[in-house]
C-alpha positions as CSV (number, residue, x, y, z in Angstrom):
1,M,-66.0,-4.1,-91.3
2,R,-69.2,-4.3,-90.5
3,R,-69.0,-7.0,-88.7
4,G,-66.0,-6.1,-87.3
5,S,-67.5,-2.9,-86.1
6,G,-70.3,-5.5,-84.7
7,V,-68.2,-6.9,-82.6
8,L,-66.0,-3.5,-81.6
9,G,-69.2,-2.0,-81.2
10,P,-70.8,-4.4,-77.4
11,T,-66.7,-4.8,-76.5
12,A,-66.0,-1.4,-76.8
13,A,-69.4,-0.5,-74.2
14,L,-68.5,-3.1,-71.6
15,I,-66.1,-1.5,-71.4
16,T,-67.2,1.6,-71.0
17,L,-69.9,1.1,-68.3
18,L,-66.7,-1.1,-66.2
19,T,-64.9,2.0,-66.0
20,M,-68.1,3.8,-64.8
21,L,-69.4,1.0,-62.5
22,T,-65.0,1.0,-61.5
23,A,-64.7,4.8,-61.4
24,C,-67.8,5.1,-58.5
25,E,-66.0,3.0,-56.3
26,P,-62.7,4.0,-54.4
27,S,-59.6,1.6,-54.9
28,P,-57.6,1.2,-51.9
29,D,-54.2,3.6,-52.3
30,P,-51.3,1.3,-52.6
31,F,-49.2,4.1,-50.7
32,P,-51.3,5.6,-47.7
33,T,-50.4,9.5,-47.2
34,R,-49.2,9.8,-43.6
35,H,-50.6,12.4,-41.2
36,P,-49.5,12.6,-37.9
37,V,-51.7,11.8,-34.5
38,L,-53.7,13.5,-31.4
39,L,-53.9,11.3,-29.0
40,P,-57.2,14.2,-27.6
41,E,-55.8,14.6,-23.7
42,P,-52.0,14.1,-22.4
43,A,-50.5,11.3,-20.5
44,P,-51.0,12.0,-16.7
45,P,-48.3,13.7,-15.0
46,S,-47.4,10.5,-13.1
47,A,-46.5,8.7,-16.1
48,R,-44.0,11.6,-16.4
49,W,-41.2,8.5,-14.5
50,I,-41.7,6.8,-18.8
51,V,-41.2,9.7,-20.0
52,D,-38.0,10.2,-19.0
53,L,-36.9,6.4,-17.7
54,L,-37.6,6.1,-21.9
55,A,-35.7,9.5,-22.8
56,T,-32.8,7.8,-21.6
57,L,-32.8,4.9,-23.6
58,N,-32.2,3.8,-28.1
59,L,-35.3,3.7,-29.4
60,P,-36.2,1.6,-33.3
61,P,-35.4,3.8,-36.3
62,G,-37.8,5.2,-36.7
63,C,-39.4,6.0,-33.8
64,P,-38.9,9.6,-32.0
65,K,-38.7,10.3,-28.2
66,P,-42.6,9.5,-26.5
67,T,-43.3,13.2,-24.7
68,L,-46.9,13.8,-22.5
69,P,-49.1,14.5,-24.6
70,T,-48.2,11.9,-27.0
71,L,-47.9,8.8,-24.6
72,A,-50.6,6.4,-24.0
73,V,-50.2,4.1,-20.8
74,L,-52.7,1.3,-20.7
75,D,-51.0,-0.4,-17.3
76,T,-48.9,0.5,-14.8
77,D,-47.7,-0.5,-11.4
78,G,-45.8,1.7,-9.9
79,E,-43.0,3.3,-11.0
80,S,-42.0,-0.1,-11.5
81,R,-43.4,-1.7,-14.1
82,A,-45.8,-0.4,-17.5
83,V,-47.2,-0.7,-20.8
84,A,-47.5,2.6,-23.0
85,F,-47.5,2.9,-27.0
86,W,-47.1,6.2,-28.7
87,P,-48.6,6.9,-32.0
88,V,-45.6,8.1,-35.3
89,D,-48.5,8.6,-37.4
90,N,-51.3,6.6,-38.9
91,L,-49.1,3.9,-40.5
92,D,-47.2,2.9,-37.5
93,V,-47.2,3.0,-33.4
94,C,-44.1,2.5,-31.0
95,Y,-44.3,0.4,-27.5
96,A,-42.6,0.2,-24.7
97,V,-43.0,-2.9,-21.8
98,I,-41.2,-2.1,-19.1
99,N,-41.2,-5.4,-16.1
100,D,-38.7,-3.9,-14.1
101,A,-37.2,-0.2,-13.7
102,G,-33.5,0.2,-13.1
103,R,-33.2,-3.9,-13.3
104,S,-34.8,-5.3,-16.5
105,P,-34.7,-4.4,-20.2
106,T,-37.4,-2.4,-20.9
107,T,-38.8,-3.8,-24.5
108,I,-39.3,-1.2,-27.1
109,W,-41.1,-2.1,-30.8
110,L,-42.3,-0.1,-33.2
111,D,-44.8,-2.0,-36.1
112,A,-47.2,-1.1,-38.4
113,V,-50.4,-0.7,-37.0
114,T,-52.6,-2.9,-39.3
115,D,-49.9,-5.9,-38.9
116,L,-51.1,-6.2,-34.8
117,F,-54.5,-7.1,-36.2
118,S,-53.7,-10.4,-37.2
119,R,-50.4,-11.5,-35.6
120,T,-50.5,-13.5,-32.5
121,P,-49.8,-11.9,-29.3
122,M,-46.1,-12.9,-27.8
123,P,-45.3,-11.4,-24.1
124,I,-42.0,-9.4,-24.4
125,D,-40.3,-11.7,-22.5
126,T,-40.4,-15.7,-22.2
127,T,-38.5,-16.2,-18.7
128,A,-40.7,-19.0,-17.4
129,G,-42.6,-17.9,-14.6
130,L,-42.3,-14.4,-15.0
131,D,-44.7,-11.1,-15.6
132,S,-44.6,-9.9,-19.0
133,Y,-47.1,-8.0,-21.3
134,A,-47.8,-8.6,-24.1
135,F,-49.4,-6.0,-27.1
136,T,-52.0,-6.1,-29.3
137,A,-54.8,-4.0,-31.5
138,Y,-57.8,-4.5,-33.0
139,P,-59.7,-2.7,-35.8
140,G,-62.7,0.1,-35.3
141,Q,-64.3,0.5,-31.4
142,V,-63.7,-2.0,-29.2
143,D,-65.1,-1.1,-26.4
144,D,-64.7,-4.4,-23.8
145,I,-62.0,-7.6,-24.1
146,T,-61.7,-10.3,-22.0
147,A,-58.6,-13.0,-21.9
148,S,-59.8,-16.4,-21.5
149,G,-59.0,-19.9,-20.4
150,D,-55.8,-19.7,-17.9
151,P,-57.0,-17.6,-15.7
152,D,-54.4,-18.9,-12.9
153,D,-51.9,-16.8,-15.5
154,L,-53.3,-13.6,-15.9
155,V,-51.7,-11.1,-13.6
156,G,-54.4,-8.4,-14.4
157,P,-57.1,-7.7,-17.3
158,V,-57.2,-6.5,-20.0
159,R,-56.3,-2.8,-20.9
160,H,-57.0,-0.8,-24.0
161,R,-57.7,2.3,-25.4
162,T,-59.5,3.6,-29.1
163,L,-57.3,6.2,-30.8
164,D,-59.1,7.3,-34.4
165,L,-55.8,8.1,-36.7
166,G,-58.6,10.5,-39.0
167,A,-60.5,10.6,-41.5
168,G,-63.0,8.4,-38.4
169,Q,-60.4,5.4,-39.2
170,L,-60.6,4.0,-35.3
171,V,-58.4,1.4,-33.4
172,T,-58.2,-0.1,-30.2
173,F,-55.1,-0.5,-28.9
174,A,-54.3,-3.5,-26.1
175,A,-52.2,-5.2,-23.8
176,Y,-52.6,-7.8,-21.1
177,H,-50.7,-8.7,-18.4
178,Y,-49.9,-12.6,-17.7
179,R,-47.1,-14.4,-16.1
180,I,-45.0,-16.5,-18.2
181,P,-45.8,-20.6,-16.9
182,P,-42.5,-22.9,-15.8
183,T,-40.8,-24.6,-18.9
184,G,-43.1,-27.0,-20.0
185,R,-46.4,-26.4,-18.9
186,P,-48.6,-24.6,-22.0
187,L,-50.0,-21.2,-21.6
188,S,-53.3,-21.2,-23.7
189,F,-56.4,-18.4,-23.7
190,S,-57.7,-16.6,-25.5
191,L,-58.7,-12.5,-26.1
192,C,-62.6,-12.2,-26.5
193,T,-64.7,-9.4,-28.1
194,P,-68.6,-8.7,-27.2
195,D,-69.5,-9.7,-31.0
196,G,-68.3,-13.4,-29.6
197,T,-65.1,-13.0,-32.0
198,C,-61.7,-14.5,-30.6
199,R,-58.1,-14.5,-30.9
200,D,-55.4,-16.3,-29.9
201,A,-53.6,-14.5,-26.5
202,H,-50.5,-16.6,-27.0
């Protein structure tokens, strides 16, 4: 009995110590709580055409119709081209690419925010010779994102906006406008942040 107690005693103490140590460290919640995300300022009145257009379209299940207070516009060209997004909540985001309003289909996606961190962004329209947008996101606040590698195909600079999804969880959403090269010519360029970290942009 004593020998058994001698073995069990240190084991029990070790289990108690491990329990105390792990209790001090927060464990990731496998089922995070959803809550709405409020944008600090609404989209400008000039974005009304985007809201009106999206109101006439079928959105993915779980993607609400955007309003000016819930919409963030990353880039726009008059009332024919735009890329915009609106958070469903702190976990999911909807985004829309309008390549040629009234002529080309508008593409609307619903994605988990964290999926955008690791997925290689792809153009919404892959037709050779046409312009398109790609949409992505970075954890935290990223104050400057640049595209490098094939500048001839980049139509405009990378546009981005950082949002607080709640409890100080910052996410930077970004989009870039570029032209799909003619069939057979590869496109290769990267998105780079000020700390020197780059990711494939196509």
